[in-house]
N, C-alpha and C positions, 0 to 999 in steps of 0.2 A: 795475626791469626785470630779468628773469631772465637769467642767463648761459647760453650754449650748453654742454650737457654734453660731456665729452671725446669720447664715441663719435660724437656728431653732428658735432663739429668734425673728427674724423678722416675721416668720410665726406665732409664738405664739401671737405676738401683733396683727397681722391681724385677727386672729381667736378669739381674746378676752380672751386669757389665761393669760394675764399679771396680776400679783397679785394673781393668783390662785396656782401657783407653790410655793414650799417652798422657803425660803429666799436664800438658796444656788442655786436655779435655776437648779436643777438636770435635766439632759436630760431624765433620766428614768421616772421621774414623769411627765414630759411634754408628753412623748410618751404614757404613760398610760392614761392621760387625753384625748388626741386626740383620742386614740382607743376607749375609753369609750363613748365620746360624738359624734364622727363622724362615728365610726363603721369600720374604716380602719386604718391601721398603718400610722404613720406620714410620713414615706418614700413613701407610696402609695399616700398620699395626695399631697406630693410635686411633684410626677410624674404626677398626674392629672393636677396640676397647670402648669407644664412645657408643657404638651401636649396641654392644652388649649391655652397657649401663642403661641405655634408653629402653631396650626391650624388657629389662628387669623392672623398670618403673612403669611400664604400660598398664598392668592390671590395677595399679594404685590410683590412677587418675588420667586426666586428658593427655593425649599424645603431645600436645604443645608443651605441657609441663615436663613430661619425660624428656623431650628433646632439649629443652632449656637446661634442665638439671644435668643432663649428660654432656653438655657443652656444645650442642649444635646451635647454629645461628637462628634457626627457626624450624617449624614443623616440616616445611618443604625440604629443607636440608636433610633432615632425618629420613624422610620418605625416599629421596634420591639415593641416599647412602644404603638404605635397606634394599632397594631395588637392585642397586649395583652389586651388593655383596651376596644377598640371598634370594633375589628374584621375587620378593614379596613386599607388600606395603605393611606399615605398622598396624593398620586396622585389621589386616588379615591374621596378624599374630596374636591378637587379643583372644583370651579364652572365650569360648561360646557361652552365651547366657542361658541359664537353665530355665 
């Protein structure tokens, strides 16, 4: 049986799933729990987290830096994810300049 990767285990602790998965800590069980309790797949939940982190970093600097800091492969990856989830590009989310 496969062990749960560290990143998934980190998210499971944040979401309060520690102790609910079997002792072997199977990744499949964790994915099932997240889908049941949150309503979306664990991968989608992780993408939402990265998108939120990137959007938070947008006012501080370039979109490419926000994307890299949040864990996206590149700025295009961030842009595709933003369009998929919220229907807008990162550039459209920046505060308007006065």
